[in-house]
C-alpha positions in Angstrom: 294.0 224.9 12.2 290.5 225.9 13.6 291.8 225.8 17.2 294.8 227.9 16.3 292.5 230.5 14.7 290.2 230.5 17.8 293.2 230.9 20.1 294.5 233.8 18.0 291.1 235.5 18.1 290.8 235.0 21.8 294.2 236.5 22.3 293.3 239.5 20.1 290.1 240.0 22.1 291.8 239.9 25.4 294.8 242.1 24.5 293.2 244.8 22.4 293.2 248.3 23.8 289.5 248.9 23.1 287.0 247.9 25.7 284.6 245.2 24.2 281.6 243.5 25.7 279.5 240.8 24.0 275.9 240.0 24.9 273.4 237.3 24.3 270.0 238.8 23.8 266.7 237.4 25.0 264.3 236.0 22.4 262.4 239.4 22.3 265.6 241.5 22.4 264.5 243.2 25.6 267.3 241.9 27.9 271.0 241.4 27.2 273.3 239.0 29.2 277.0 239.5 29.2 278.8 236.6 27.6 282.3 238.1 27.0 284.0 241.2 28.5 287.7 241.8 27.6 290.6 243.0 29.8 290.4 246.5 28.5 286.7 246.8 29.5 287.6 245.5 33.0 290.3 248.1 33.3 288.2 251.0 32.0 285.3 250.1 34.2 287.3 248.8 37.2 284.8 245.9 37.2 286.1 242.3 37.1 284.5 240.2 34.4 283.3 237.8 37.0 280.9 240.5 38.0 279.5 240.8 34.4 279.5 237.4 32.7 276.0 235.8 32.9 274.4 239.0 34.2 272.0 241.4 32.5 273.5 244.7 31.3 270.8 246.6 33.4 272.0 244.8 36.5 275.6 245.7 36.0 275.1 249.2 34.6 271.8 250.5 36.1 271.9 253.7 34.0 271.8 252.1 30.6 268.1 252.5 30.0 268.0 256.2 31.1 270.9 257.1 28.8 269.6 255.3 25.7 272.2 252.5 25.5 269.7 249.7 26.2 267.4 251.0 23.5 270.3 251.2 21.1 271.1 247.5 21.8 267.5 246.6 21.3 267.4 248.4 17.9 270.6 246.6 16.8 269.2 243.3 18.0 266.0 243.8 16.0 267.7 244.8 12.8 271.1 244.4 11.0 272.2 247.9 11.6 275.3 249.3 13.4 274.7 252.2 15.7 277.3 254.8 16.6 276.9 256.1 20.1 278.4 259.6 20.2 278.8 262.0 23.1 276.6 260.0 25.4 276.5 261.1 29.0 276.4 257.5 30.0 279.7 255.9 30.1 279.9 252.6 28.4 282.3 251.5 31.0 281.0 253.6 33.9 284.3 255.5 34.3 284.9 256.9 30.9 282.6 259.1 28.7 281.3 257.0 25.7 282.5 259.4 23.0 283.0 257.0 20.2 281.3 253.7 20.8 279.4 251.4 18.5 276.8 248.7 18.8 276.8 245.8 16.2 274.9 242.6 15.7 276.9 239.5 15.0 275.8 236.1 13.7 274.2 233.7 16.2 272.1 236.5 17.8 275.0 238.1 19.7 275.4 241.8 20.1 278.7 243.6 20.7 279.6 247.0 22.2 283.0 248.5 21.7 284.7 251.7 22.9 
């Protein structure tokens, strides 16, 4: 039953229309490594997940610090809040404007961004 549930969640993650990236933060919440990147994110950004998984967000998206996205992830990591990122000039997935994205902290010290 647990495996079925995991398979269903994985299928949902892969086939949803929203772009979603999950990160594993460093112990001090200063860096974030991609550990999941769904198909919609790949399509929006035109970046294969092989180029994201295991890499720091700053290495994949060099503009995240300048646009405030990295600081938003840090704030989420250090607290239990959800941050709405509205009308940012930095596109969450480089191609699109990030007009309605959110950053959320999950259990097991993971952070998630969705668009």
